[in-house]
BALOBA-1460 file (C-alpha; in Angstrom, 3 decimals):
// residues 391
<rec num="1" residu="x" x="-109.145" y="48.363" z="26.452"/>
<rec num="2" residu="x" x="-107.622" y="48.853" z="30.430"/>
<rec num="3" residu="x" x="-104.409" y="48.876" z="29.006"/>
<rec num="4" residu="x" x="-104.953" y="51.411" z="25.826"/>
<rec num="5" residu="x" x="-103.767" y="54.801" z="25.752"/>
<rec num="6" residu="x" x="-107.131" y="56.227" z="25.746"/>
<rec num="7" residu="x" x="-108.134" y="54.528" z="28.540"/>
<rec num="8" residu="x" x="-105.142" y="55.804" z="30.255"/>
<rec num="9" residu="x" x="-106.220" y="59.349" z="29.377"/>
<rec num="10" residu="x" x="-109.873" y="58.617" z="30.539"/>
<rec num="11" residu="x" x="-108.530" y="57.543" z="33.766"/>
<rec num="12" residu="x" x="-106.292" y="60.694" z="33.937"/>
<rec num="13" residu="x" x="-109.050" y="63.028" z="33.756"/>
<rec num="14" residu="x" x="-111.088" y="61.311" z="36.008"/>
<rec num="15" residu="x" x="-109.212" y="61.803" z="38.332"/>
<rec num="16" residu="x" x="-107.828" y="65.261" z="37.677"/>
<rec num="17" residu="x" x="-111.517" y="66.555" z="37.703"/>
<rec num="18" residu="x" x="-112.239" y="65.425" z="41.367"/>
<rec num="19" residu="x" x="-108.784" y="66.804" z="42.258"/>
<rec num="20" residu="x" x="-109.281" y="70.586" z="40.998"/>
<rec num="21" residu="x" x="-113.040" y="70.761" z="42.023"/>
<rec num="22" residu="x" x="-112.610" y="72.220" z="45.089"/>
<rec num="23" residu="x" x="-108.644" y="72.360" z="45.971"/>
<rec num="24" residu="x" x="-106.469" y="69.268" z="46.248"/>
<rec num="25" residu="x" x="-106.864" y="69.315" z="49.714"/>
<rec num="26" residu="x" x="-110.701" y="68.867" z="49.858"/>
<rec num="27" residu="x" x="-110.270" y="66.149" z="47.474"/>
<rec num="28" residu="x" x="-107.580" y="64.273" z="49.175"/>
<rec num="29" residu="x" x="-109.324" y="64.905" z="51.931"/>
<rec num="30" residu="x" x="-112.538" y="63.006" z="50.999"/>
<rec num="31" residu="x" x="-110.841" y="60.511" z="49.045"/>
<rec num="32" residu="x" x="-109.197" y="59.218" z="52.700"/>
<rec num="33" residu="x" x="-112.504" y="59.585" z="54.528"/>
<rec num="34" residu="x" x="-114.613" y="57.666" z="51.970"/>
<rec num="35" residu="x" x="-111.820" y="54.884" z="51.843"/>
<rec num="36" residu="x" x="-111.978" y="54.707" z="55.171"/>
<rec num="37" residu="x" x="-116.006" y="54.228" z="55.170"/>
<rec num="38" residu="x" x="-115.903" y="51.728" z="52.448"/>
<rec num="39" residu="x" x="-113.566" y="49.709" z="55.024"/>
<rec num="40" residu="x" x="-116.201" y="49.525" z="57.724"/>
<rec num="41" residu="x" x="-117.402" y="46.826" z="59.939"/>
<rec num="42" residu="x" x="-119.837" y="44.918" z="58.276"/>
<rec num="43" residu="x" x="-122.485" y="44.526" z="61.040"/>
<rec num="44" residu="x" x="-125.394" y="44.948" z="62.190"/>
<rec num="45" residu="x" x="-128.877" y="43.850" z="61.229"/>
<rec num="46" residu="x" x="-131.876" y="45.241" z="59.461"/>
<rec num="47" residu="x" x="-132.212" y="47.418" z="56.389"/>
<rec num="48" residu="x" x="-130.398" y="50.692" z="57.765"/>
<rec num="49" residu="x" x="-127.325" y="50.665" z="59.226"/>
<rec num="50" residu="x" x="-125.703" y="53.615" z="61.406"/>
<rec num="51" residu="x" x="-122.178" y="54.648" z="61.780"/>
<rec num="52" residu="x" x="-119.610" y="56.911" z="62.843"/>
<rec num="53" residu="x" x="-116.127" y="57.525" z="62.790"/>
<rec num="54" residu="x" x="-113.914" y="57.122" z="65.622"/>
<rec num="55" residu="x" x="-113.664" y="60.080" z="67.920"/>
<rec num="56" residu="x" x="-116.385" y="61.747" z="65.879"/>
<rec num="57" residu="x" x="-119.818" y="63.036" z="66.456"/>
<rec num="58" residu="x" x="-122.018" y="62.982" z="63.265"/>
<rec num="59" residu="x" x="-123.638" y="59.997" z="62.133"/>
<rec num="60" residu="x" x="-123.986" y="58.194" z="58.273"/>
<rec num="61" residu="x" x="-126.723" y="56.285" z="57.548"/>
<rec num="62" residu="x" x="-126.498" y="53.513" z="55.504"/>
<rec num="63" residu="x" x="-130.164" y="51.429" z="53.746"/>
<rec num="64" residu="x" x="-130.373" y="48.172" z="51.946"/>
<rec num="65" residu="x" x="-130.116" y="49.789" z="48.236"/>
<rec num="66" residu="x" x="-127.050" y="51.457" z="49.465"/>
<rec num="67" residu="x" x="-127.812" y="54.872" z="49.632"/>
<rec num="68" residu="x" x="-126.856" y="57.038" z="51.916"/>
<rec num="69" residu="x" x="-127.833" y="60.031" z="54.414"/>
<rec num="70" residu="x" x="-125.420" y="61.907" z="56.431"/>
<rec num="71" residu="x" x="-126.643" y="63.243" z="60.013"/>
<rec num="72" residu="x" x="-124.370" y="66.243" z="61.031"/>
<rec num="73" residu="x" x="-126.334" y="66.833" z="64.366"/>
<rec num="74" residu="x" x="-125.580" y="63.086" z="65.523"/>
<rec num="75" residu="x" x="-129.152" y="62.296" z="66.504"/>
<rec num="76" residu="x" x="-130.290" y="58.744" z="65.787"/>
<rec num="77" residu="x" x="-134.206" y="58.616" z="65.084"/>
<rec num="78" residu="x" x="-136.475" y="57.803" z="68.194"/>
<rec num="79" residu="x" x="-136.385" y="53.943" z="68.439"/>
<rec num="80" residu="x" x="-132.879" y="53.193" z="67.388"/>
<rec num="81" residu="x" x="-130.776" y="51.383" z="69.940"/>
<rec num="82" residu="x" x="-127.520" y="53.859" z="70.209"/>
<rec num="83" residu="x" x="-125.516" y="50.460" z="70.661"/>
<rec num="84" residu="x" x="-126.586" y="49.552" z="67.050"/>
<rec num="85" residu="x" x="-124.122" y="52.447" z="65.582"/>
<rec num="86" residu="x" x="-120.990" y="50.903" z="64.324"/>
<rec num="87" residu="x" x="-117.824" y="52.885" z="65.295"/>
<rec num="88" residu="x" x="-115.628" y="52.822" z="62.169"/>
<rec num="89" residu="x" x="-112.099" y="52.537" z="63.367"/>
<rec num="90" residu="x" x="-108.957" y="54.385" z="61.590"/>
<rec num="91" residu="x" x="-107.587" y="52.352" z="58.853"/>
<rec num="92" residu="x" x="-104.463" y="52.377" z="57.070"/>
<rec num="93" residu="x" x="-104.471" y="55.226" z="54.097"/>
<rec num="94" residu="x" x="-104.080" y="54.575" z="50.340"/>
<rec num="95" residu="x" x="-102.542" y="56.078" z="47.497"/>
<rec num="96" residu="x" x="-103.893" y="59.691" z="47.389"/>
<rec num="97" residu="x" x="-105.529" y="61.262" z="44.562"/>
<rec num="98" residu="x" x="-102.504" y="62.797" z="43.288"/>
<rec num="99" residu="x" x="-100.535" y="59.412" z="43.865"/>
<rec num="100" residu="x" x="-102.885" y="58.319" z="41.153"/>
<rec num="101" residu="x" x="-102.341" y="61.195" z="38.782"/>
<rec num="102" residu="x" x="-98.327" y="61.158" z="39.160"/>
<rec num="103" residu="x" x="-98.776" y="57.057" z="38.274"/>
<rec num="104" residu="x" x="-100.800" y="57.651" z="35.080"/>
<rec num="105" residu="x" x="-98.570" y="60.441" z="33.908"/>
<rec num="106" residu="x" x="-95.195" y="58.350" z="34.386"/>
<rec num="107" residu="x" x="-96.597" y="55.763" z="32.411"/>
<rec num="108" residu="x" x="-95.835" y="57.914" z="29.446"/>
<rec num="109" residu="x" x="-92.714" y="57.006" z="27.786"/>
<rec num="110" residu="x" x="-89.537" y="58.925" z="28.186"/>
<rec num="111" residu="x" x="-89.468" y="59.027" z="24.082"/>
<rec num="112" residu="x" x="-93.015" y="60.216" z="23.603"/>
<rec num="113" residu="x" x="-93.544" y="62.881" z="21.297"/>
<rec num="114" residu="x" x="-95.077" y="65.349" z="24.091"/>
<rec num="115" residu="x" x="-92.942" y="64.202" z="27.065"/>
<rec num="116" residu="x" x="-92.034" y="67.719" z="27.724"/>
<rec num="117" residu="x" x="-95.722" y="69.000" z="28.111"/>
<rec num="118" residu="x" x="-96.029" y="65.574" z="30.385"/>
<rec num="119" residu="x" x="-92.978" y="66.674" z="32.720"/>
<rec num="120" residu="x" x="-94.470" y="70.280" z="32.566"/>
<rec num="121" residu="x" x="-98.074" y="68.927" z="33.634"/>
<rec num="122" residu="x" x="-96.500" y="66.719" z="36.772"/>
<rec num="123" residu="x" x="-94.868" y="69.936" z="37.762"/>
<rec num="124" residu="x" x="-97.787" y="71.890" z="37.674"/>
<rec num="125" residu="x" x="-100.381" y="69.339" z="39.367"/>
<rec num="126" residu="x" x="-97.823" y="68.654" z="42.302"/>
<rec num="127" residu="x" x="-97.464" y="72.338" z="43.012"/>
<rec num="128" residu="x" x="-101.276" y="73.000" z="42.963"/>
<rec num="129" residu="x" x="-101.983" y="72.273" z="46.547"/>
<rec num="130" residu="x" x="-99.748" y="74.328" z="47.663"/>
<rec num="131" residu="x" x="-100.303" y="77.781" z="49.582"/>
<rec num="132" residu="x" x="-97.645" y="79.330" z="47.193"/>
<rec num="133" residu="x" x="-99.341" y="78.419" z="44.348"/>
<rec num="134" residu="x" x="-102.760" y="79.868" z="45.224"/>
<rec num="135" residu="x" x="-100.833" y="83.239" z="46.373"/>
<rec num="136" residu="x" x="-98.898" y="83.342" z="43.131"/>
<rec num="137" residu="x" x="-101.800" y="83.378" z="40.971"/>
<rec num="138" residu="x" x="-103.650" y="86.138" z="43.199"/>
<rec num="139" residu="x" x="-100.350" y="88.215" z="42.730"/>
<rec num="140" residu="x" x="-100.225" y="87.783" z="39.418"/>
<rec num="141" residu="x" x="-103.487" y="88.858" z="39.106"/>
<rec num="142" residu="x" x="-103.199" y="91.600" z="41.385"/>
<rec num="143" residu="x" x="-100.652" y="92.972" z="39.520"/>
<rec num="144" residu="x" x="-102.113" y="92.951" z="36.002"/>
<rec num="145" residu="x" x="-105.094" y="94.598" z="37.306"/>
<rec num="146" residu="x" x="-102.755" y="97.383" z="38.412"/>
<rec num="147" residu="x" x="-101.754" y="97.730" z="35.295"/>
<rec num="148" residu="x" x="-104.965" y="98.249" z="33.207"/>
<rec num="149" residu="x" x="-106.181" y="101.453" z="33.304"/>
<rec num="150" residu="x" x="-108.208" y="102.184" z="36.052"/>
<rec num="151" residu="x" x="-111.580" y="102.449" z="33.866"/>
<rec num="152" residu="x" x="-114.233" y="99.723" z="34.698"/>
<rec num="153" residu="x" x="-115.058" y="99.157" z="31.454"/>
<rec num="154" residu="x" x="-111.101" y="97.876" z="30.952"/>
<rec num="155" residu="x" x="-111.305" y="96.268" z="34.329"/>
<rec num="156" residu="x" x="-114.297" y="94.121" z="33.375"/>
<rec num="157" residu="x" x="-112.835" y="93.088" z="29.929"/>
<rec num="158" residu="x" x="-110.026" y="91.909" z="31.434"/>
<rec num="159" residu="x" x="-111.773" y="89.977" z="34.629"/>
<rec num="160" residu="x" x="-113.710" y="88.645" z="31.799"/>
<rec num="161" residu="x" x="-111.071" y="87.206" z="29.196"/>
<rec num="162" residu="x" x="-108.901" y="85.753" z="32.475"/>
<rec num="163" residu="x" x="-112.088" y="83.961" z="34.203"/>
<rec num="164" residu="x" x="-113.704" y="82.247" z="31.133"/>
<rec num="165" residu="x" x="-109.852" y="81.135" z="30.040"/>
<rec num="166" residu="x" x="-109.431" y="79.715" z="33.673"/>
<rec num="167" residu="x" x="-113.335" y="78.082" z="33.617"/>
<rec num="168" residu="x" x="-113.406" y="76.572" z="30.203"/>
<rec num="169" residu="x" x="-109.368" y="75.612" z="29.915"/>
<rec num="170" residu="x" x="-107.121" y="76.371" z="32.975"/>
<rec num="171" residu="x" x="-109.380" y="74.414" z="35.299"/>
<rec num="172" residu="x" x="-109.630" y="71.203" z="33.503"/>
<rec num="173" residu="x" x="-106.381" y="70.927" z="32.565"/>
<rec num="174" residu="x" x="-105.260" y="71.192" z="36.169"/>
<rec num="175" residu="x" x="-103.778" y="74.493" z="36.402"/>
<rec num="176" residu="x" x="-106.269" y="76.533" z="38.610"/>
<rec num="177" residu="x" x="-108.464" y="74.869" z="41.274"/>
<rec num="178" residu="x" x="-112.308" y="75.611" z="41.271"/>
<rec num="179" residu="x" x="-111.943" y="77.919" z="44.296"/>
<rec num="180" residu="x" x="-109.253" y="80.010" z="42.664"/>
<rec num="181" residu="x" x="-112.143" y="80.307" z="39.488"/>
<rec num="182" residu="x" x="-114.755" y="80.874" z="41.920"/>
<rec num="183" residu="x" x="-112.709" y="83.766" z="43.704"/>
<rec num="184" residu="x" x="-112.259" y="85.695" z="40.374"/>
<rec num="185" residu="x" x="-116.035" y="85.246" z="39.101"/>
<rec num="186" residu="x" x="-117.061" y="86.790" z="42.271"/>
<rec num="187" residu="x" x="-114.799" y="89.935" z="41.872"/>
<rec num="188" residu="x" x="-116.124" y="90.115" z="38.095"/>
<rec num="189" residu="x" x="-119.737" y="89.964" z="38.902"/>
<rec num="190" residu="x" x="-118.961" y="92.197" z="41.777"/>
<rec num="191" residu="x" x="-117.172" y="94.748" z="39.427"/>
<rec num="192" residu="x" x="-119.664" y="94.528" z="36.652"/>
<rec num="193" residu="x" x="-123.016" y="94.844" z="38.760"/>
<rec num="194" residu="x" x="-121.766" y="97.661" z="40.904"/>
<rec num="195" residu="x" x="-120.569" y="99.571" z="37.601"/>
<rec num="196" residu="x" x="-124.392" y="99.484" z="36.317"/>
<rec num="197" residu="x" x="-124.962" y="101.845" z="38.843"/>
<rec num="198" residu="x" x="-121.572" y="103.763" z="39.596"/>
<rec num="199" residu="x" x="-118.849" y="102.800" z="37.404"/>
<rec num="200" residu="x" x="-116.376" y="105.415" z="39.925"/>
<rec num="201" residu="x" x="-117.185" y="103.172" z="42.625"/>
<rec num="202" residu="x" x="-116.465" y="100.202" z="41.076"/>
<rec num="203" residu="x" x="-113.342" y="101.215" z="39.704"/>
<rec num="204" residu="x" x="-112.251" y="102.628" z="43.647"/>
<rec num="205" residu="x" x="-113.580" y="99.836" z="44.821"/>
<rec num="206" residu="x" x="-111.242" y="97.046" z="42.825"/>
<rec num="207" residu="x" x="-108.470" y="99.538" z="43.156"/>
<rec num="208" residu="x" x="-108.090" y="99.278" z="47.229"/>
<rec num="209" residu="x" x="-108.630" y="95.842" z="46.589"/>
<rec num="210" residu="x" x="-106.141" y="94.807" z="44.379"/>
<rec num="211" residu="x" x="-103.506" y="96.362" z="46.550"/>
<rec num="212" residu="x" x="-104.038" y="94.366" z="49.782"/>
<rec num="213" residu="x" x="-101.990" y="91.395" z="50.055"/>
<rec num="214" residu="x" x="-104.049" y="88.051" z="50.324"/>
<rec num="215" residu="x" x="-103.376" y="84.381" z="49.980"/>
<rec num="216" residu="x" x="-105.744" y="83.850" z="47.518"/>
<rec num="217" residu="x" x="-107.438" y="85.372" z="44.754"/>
<rec num="218" residu="x" x="-110.997" y="84.903" z="46.840"/>
<rec num="219" residu="x" x="-109.200" y="87.111" z="49.530"/>
<rec num="220" residu="x" x="-109.841" y="90.107" z="46.950"/>
<rec num="221" residu="x" x="-113.725" y="88.807" z="46.289"/>
<rec num="222" residu="x" x="-114.047" y="88.753" z="49.963"/>
<rec num="223" residu="x" x="-112.321" y="92.554" z="50.647"/>
<rec num="224" residu="x" x="-114.771" y="93.766" z="47.805"/>
<rec num="225" residu="x" x="-117.799" y="92.402" z="48.805"/>
<rec num="226" residu="x" x="-117.102" y="93.899" z="52.603"/>
<rec num="227" residu="x" x="-116.471" y="97.220" z="50.805"/>
<rec num="228" residu="x" x="-119.901" y="96.852" z="48.866"/>
<rec num="229" residu="x" x="-122.027" y="96.373" z="51.454"/>
<rec num="230" residu="x" x="-120.422" y="99.115" z="53.925"/>
<rec num="231" residu="x" x="-120.820" y="101.261" z="50.722"/>
<rec num="232" residu="x" x="-124.533" y="100.505" z="50.447"/>
<rec num="233" residu="x" x="-124.400" y="98.417" z="47.456"/>
<rec num="234" residu="x" x="-125.847" y="95.335" z="49.249"/>
<rec num="235" residu="x" x="-128.293" y="95.053" z="46.491"/>
<rec num="236" residu="x" x="-125.606" y="94.826" z="43.602"/>
<rec num="237" residu="x" x="-124.117" y="91.703" z="45.805"/>
<rec num="238" residu="x" x="-127.033" y="90.470" z="46.240"/>
<rec num="239" residu="x" x="-127.789" y="90.679" z="42.468"/>
<rec num="240" residu="x" x="-124.145" y="89.078" z="41.190"/>
<rec num="241" residu="x" x="-124.786" y="86.157" z="43.336"/>
<rec num="242" residu="x" x="-128.134" y="85.446" z="42.289"/>
<rec num="243" residu="x" x="-126.639" y="85.449" z="38.656"/>
<rec num="244" residu="x" x="-123.639" y="83.486" z="39.399"/>
<rec num="245" residu="x" x="-126.163" y="80.646" z="41.484"/>
<rec num="246" residu="x" x="-128.210" y="80.961" z="38.081"/>
<rec num="247" residu="x" x="-125.228" y="80.144" z="35.930"/>
<rec num="248" residu="x" x="-124.426" y="77.022" z="38.300"/>
<rec num="249" residu="x" x="-127.522" y="75.770" z="37.787"/>
<rec num="250" residu="x" x="-127.545" y="75.982" z="34.373"/>
<rec num="251" residu="x" x="-124.324" y="74.631" z="33.875"/>
<rec num="252" residu="x" x="-125.723" y="71.608" z="35.963"/>
<rec num="253" residu="x" x="-128.944" y="71.524" z="33.795"/>
<rec num="254" residu="x" x="-126.921" y="71.560" z="29.969"/>
<rec num="255" residu="x" x="-124.969" y="68.538" z="31.755"/>
<rec num="256" residu="x" x="-128.186" y="66.835" z="33.163"/>
<rec num="257" residu="x" x="-129.940" y="67.427" z="29.590"/>
<rec num="258" residu="x" x="-127.364" y="67.399" z="27.244"/>
<rec num="259" residu="x" x="-126.706" y="65.814" z="24.085"/>
<rec num="260" residu="x" x="-124.307" y="62.850" z="24.003"/>
<rec num="261" residu="x" x="-122.509" y="60.397" z="21.081"/>
<rec num="262" residu="x" x="-123.718" y="56.825" z="21.110"/>
<rec num="263" residu="x" x="-121.575" y="53.990" z="21.452"/>
<rec num="264" residu="x" x="-118.537" y="55.838" z="23.077"/>
<rec num="265" residu="x" x="-119.153" y="55.515" z="26.387"/>
<rec num="266" residu="x" x="-115.745" y="56.961" z="27.826"/>
<rec num="267" residu="x" x="-116.249" y="60.125" z="25.676"/>
<rec num="268" residu="x" x="-120.324" y="60.593" z="27.060"/>
<rec num="269" residu="x" x="-118.638" y="60.598" z="30.382"/>
<rec num="270" residu="x" x="-115.704" y="63.067" z="29.631"/>
<rec num="271" residu="x" x="-118.590" y="65.728" z="28.327"/>
<rec num="272" residu="x" x="-120.766" y="64.531" z="31.263"/>
<rec num="273" residu="x" x="-118.256" y="65.176" z="34.097"/>
<rec num="274" residu="x" x="-116.716" y="68.012" z="32.272"/>
<rec num="275" residu="x" x="-119.694" y="70.061" z="32.120"/>
<rec num="276" residu="x" x="-120.510" y="68.973" z="36.328"/>
<rec num="277" residu="x" x="-116.886" y="70.506" z="37.034"/>
<rec num="278" residu="x" x="-117.808" y="74.283" z="34.880"/>
<rec num="279" residu="x" x="-120.831" y="74.339" z="37.122"/>
<rec num="280" residu="x" x="-118.665" y="74.084" z="40.594"/>
<rec num="281" residu="x" x="-116.924" y="77.586" z="40.472"/>
<rec num="282" residu="x" x="-119.983" y="79.241" z="39.973"/>
<rec num="283" residu="x" x="-121.370" y="77.533" z="43.342"/>
<rec num="284" residu="x" x="-118.403" y="77.505" z="45.125"/>
<rec num="285" residu="x" x="-119.060" y="81.740" z="44.554"/>
<rec num="286" residu="x" x="-122.693" y="81.875" z="45.410"/>
<rec num="287" residu="x" x="-122.324" y="79.575" z="48.654"/>
<rec num="288" residu="x" x="-119.581" y="81.828" z="49.512"/>
<rec num="289" residu="x" x="-120.776" y="85.060" z="48.394"/>
<rec num="290" residu="x" x="-123.989" y="84.143" z="50.719"/>
<rec num="291" residu="x" x="-122.329" y="82.767" z="53.785"/>
<rec num="292" residu="x" x="-120.565" y="86.117" z="54.001"/>
<rec num="293" residu="x" x="-123.476" y="88.173" z="53.795"/>
<rec num="294" residu="x" x="-125.533" y="85.977" z="56.189"/>
<rec num="295" residu="x" x="-122.837" y="86.968" z="59.010"/>
<rec num="296" residu="x" x="-122.944" y="90.296" z="57.849"/>
<rec num="297" residu="x" x="-123.611" y="92.771" z="61.504"/>
<rec num="298" residu="x" x="-126.909" y="94.561" z="61.118"/>
<rec num="299" residu="x" x="-129.154" y="92.132" z="59.431"/>
<rec num="300" residu="x" x="-132.686" y="91.699" z="59.335"/>
<rec num="301" residu="x" x="-133.725" y="88.770" z="60.764"/>
<rec num="302" residu="x" x="-135.172" y="87.816" z="57.038"/>
<rec num="303" residu="x" x="-132.482" y="88.912" z="55.358"/>
<rec num="304" residu="x" x="-130.148" y="87.060" z="57.313"/>
<rec num="305" residu="x" x="-132.551" y="83.747" z="57.036"/>
<rec num="306" residu="x" x="-132.821" y="84.566" z="53.255"/>
<rec num="307" residu="x" x="-128.940" y="84.616" z="52.591"/>
<rec num="308" residu="x" x="-128.410" y="81.332" z="55.056"/>
<rec num="309" residu="x" x="-131.615" y="79.930" z="52.825"/>
<rec num="310" residu="x" x="-129.463" y="80.542" z="49.781"/>
<rec num="311" residu="x" x="-126.076" y="79.568" z="50.831"/>
<rec num="312" residu="x" x="-127.313" y="76.137" z="51.753"/>
<rec num="313" residu="x" x="-128.856" y="75.592" z="48.653"/>
<rec num="314" residu="x" x="-125.772" y="76.430" z="46.572"/>
<rec num="315" residu="x" x="-123.446" y="74.802" z="49.068"/>
<rec num="316" residu="x" x="-125.778" y="71.701" z="48.743"/>
<rec num="317" residu="x" x="-125.594" y="71.560" z="45.008"/>
<rec num="318" residu="x" x="-121.675" y="72.075" z="45.081"/>
<rec num="319" residu="x" x="-121.760" y="69.172" z="47.424"/>
<rec num="320" residu="x" x="-123.671" y="66.872" z="44.828"/>
<rec num="321" residu="x" x="-121.302" y="67.839" z="42.117"/>
<rec num="322" residu="x" x="-118.386" y="66.972" z="44.204"/>
<rec num="323" residu="x" x="-119.632" y="63.453" z="44.954"/>
<rec num="324" residu="x" x="-120.517" y="62.976" z="41.458"/>
<rec num="325" residu="x" x="-116.816" y="63.094" z="40.715"/>
<rec num="326" residu="x" x="-115.855" y="61.291" z="43.625"/>
<rec num="327" residu="x" x="-118.321" y="58.390" z="42.213"/>
<rec num="328" residu="x" x="-116.521" y="59.113" z="39.069"/>
<rec num="329" residu="x" x="-113.245" y="58.142" z="40.427"/>
<rec num="330" residu="x" x="-114.597" y="55.378" z="42.765"/>
<rec num="331" residu="x" x="-116.037" y="53.781" z="39.738"/>
<rec num="332" residu="x" x="-114.127" y="54.632" z="36.904"/>
<rec num="333" residu="x" x="-114.412" y="50.887" z="35.483"/>
<rec num="334" residu="x" x="-117.953" y="50.918" z="35.642"/>
<rec num="335" residu="x" x="-118.005" y="47.692" z="37.941"/>
<rec num="336" residu="x" x="-120.139" y="49.366" z="41.096"/>
<rec num="337" residu="x" x="-122.465" y="50.626" z="38.055"/>
<rec num="338" residu="x" x="-122.315" y="47.225" z="36.980"/>
<rec num="339" residu="x" x="-123.544" y="45.773" z="40.295"/>
<rec num="340" residu="x" x="-126.313" y="48.440" z="40.902"/>
<rec num="341" residu="x" x="-128.036" y="47.216" z="37.535"/>
<rec num="342" residu="x" x="-127.921" y="43.986" z="38.926"/>
<rec num="343" residu="x" x="-129.279" y="45.151" z="42.527"/>
<rec num="344" residu="x" x="-132.118" y="46.735" z="40.308"/>
<rec num="345" residu="x" x="-132.245" y="43.790" z="37.956"/>
<rec num="346" residu="x" x="-133.313" y="41.432" z="40.919"/>
<rec num="347" residu="x" x="-135.329" y="43.972" z="42.160"/>
<rec num="348" residu="x" x="-137.398" y="44.425" z="39.424"/>
<rec num="349" residu="x" x="-138.201" y="41.068" z="39.679"/>
<rec num="350" residu="x" x="-140.249" y="41.477" z="42.954"/>
<rec num="351" residu="x" x="-141.450" y="44.822" z="42.876"/>
<rec num="352" residu="x" x="-141.238" y="47.103" z="39.467"/>
<rec num="353" residu="x" x="-142.078" y="50.172" z="41.266"/>
<rec num="354" residu="x" x="-139.542" y="49.956" z="43.805"/>
<rec num="355" residu="x" x="-136.933" y="49.105" z="41.253"/>
<rec num="356" residu="x" x="-138.005" y="52.469" z="39.405"/>
<rec num="357" residu="x" x="-137.507" y="54.648" z="42.588"/>
<rec num="358" residu="x" x="-134.265" y="52.919" z="43.532"/>
<rec num="359" residu="x" x="-132.983" y="53.711" z="40.113"/>
<rec num="360" residu="x" x="-134.039" y="57.517" z="40.378"/>
<rec num="361" residu="x" x="-132.815" y="57.848" z="43.194"/>
<rec num="362" residu="x" x="-129.226" y="56.219" z="42.086"/>
<rec num="363" residu="x" x="-129.145" y="58.581" z="39.353"/>
<rec num="364" residu="x" x="-130.765" y="61.826" z="40.460"/>
<rec num="365" residu="x" x="-129.611" y="62.155" z="44.172"/>
<rec num="366" residu="x" x="-126.835" y="59.434" z="45.223"/>
<rec num="367" residu="x" x="-124.157" y="59.213" z="42.350"/>
<rec num="368" residu="x" x="-125.947" y="61.978" z="40.130"/>
<rec num="369" residu="x" x="-125.078" y="59.587" z="37.044"/>
<rec num="370" residu="x" x="-125.892" y="60.874" z="33.818"/>
<rec num="371" residu="x" x="-130.022" y="60.581" z="33.288"/>
<rec num="372" residu="x" x="-129.574" y="58.161" z="30.466"/>
<rec num="373" residu="x" x="-128.193" y="55.977" z="32.762"/>
<rec num="374" residu="x" x="-131.709" y="55.171" z="34.189"/>
<rec num="375" residu="x" x="-132.770" y="53.496" z="30.792"/>
<rec num="376" residu="x" x="-129.877" y="51.359" z="31.258"/>
<rec num="377" residu="x" x="-129.878" y="50.314" z="34.955"/>
<rec num="378" residu="x" x="-133.611" y="48.959" z="33.905"/>
<rec num="379" residu="x" x="-132.054" y="46.883" z="31.062"/>
<rec num="380" residu="x" x="-132.798" y="49.006" z="28.346"/>
<rec num="381" residu="x" x="-129.737" y="48.306" z="26.118"/>
<rec num="382" residu="x" x="-131.435" y="50.660" z="23.203"/>
<rec num="383" residu="x" x="-129.859" y="54.038" z="24.547"/>
<rec num="384" residu="x" x="-126.477" y="53.475" z="23.269"/>
<rec num="385" residu="x" x="-124.977" y="53.833" z="27.039"/>
<rec num="386" residu="x" x="-124.720" y="49.905" z="27.573"/>
<rec num="387" residu="x" x="-121.039" y="50.402" z="26.459"/>
<rec num="388" residu="x" x="-120.584" y="52.640" z="29.422"/>
<rec num="389" residu="x" x="-120.450" y="48.700" z="31.783"/>
<rec num="390" residu="x" x="-117.496" y="47.618" z="29.877"/>
<rec num="391" residu="x" x="-114.209" y="49.522" z="29.868"/>
């Protein structure tokens, strides 16, 4: 199946989701960093290994079951010998995520019926990671907003139409970045929430924001956030950000608890990871907004701590989604899942409780697999997901 057109399409969209989830740059950095980590020296003894990239401060803890934890503070637990930390040297870069995407698209025959669309897609994806692309998108949206009557209802209707199209179609097609959609969602929700209180203030704030030159649409959201905060609309900002975070949570829950067709593993994964991708802009929007509020001047300590906490939880969920999309790329052929299943099966023979705990960690925390994979890892072949191991 690995040579079939269906497999090529599946592989393409696995890479594309990871590439656009936040920005192409963030995907490429994580891709190369994790490749470097995958080639780490296999040294040391004991159930836990500690690693540090050469020239960097933070530590990564890897346990016997291959689960891991990142320690930003760079501190070892008491009793761990500093000499046990393995330093990961630089390695030769591998083909980029964009290289992989282009390689798949180049395989489309020149005489294929949709070759023209393929060529257009190649150009769009290649340009997506450039500053010019983000600035052009922001400028186009600002120009359209200038053309719309300075009435809150009209502005909100336009923002709803554009943001929904970006969220449901253009993000999944590689035409926009997750951070672009996040910025527009912030603008939309700030305007919608403020309009409930003061439609005139809503229109005025947006009109001022669209006149400013910005490098990406998130810049408009930042200008609006500052204007709303300075205008005494902090409660409306809080409500808007809470709603955005709630939508991100709901999208993750929908993906995790969704009903997926049996016997079609690639389709299962397309639906699951596509739903996770939809959650990302909401989480990015909430995290960015909470962070900006947490550093506003003249905040009470309680408000600062509350905003910082909300930023941390939204950011953590965004990282978890991005990591899941990364592992989907890394395990596009199902080999790592098969390896983990073998490890679980071996552990089952020794300690079922430990095996169940490992499965929970693998599915819910480390790889963020679809929940149905718990039964698959435990050896239940009646789940309809067994084909996910075979491509």
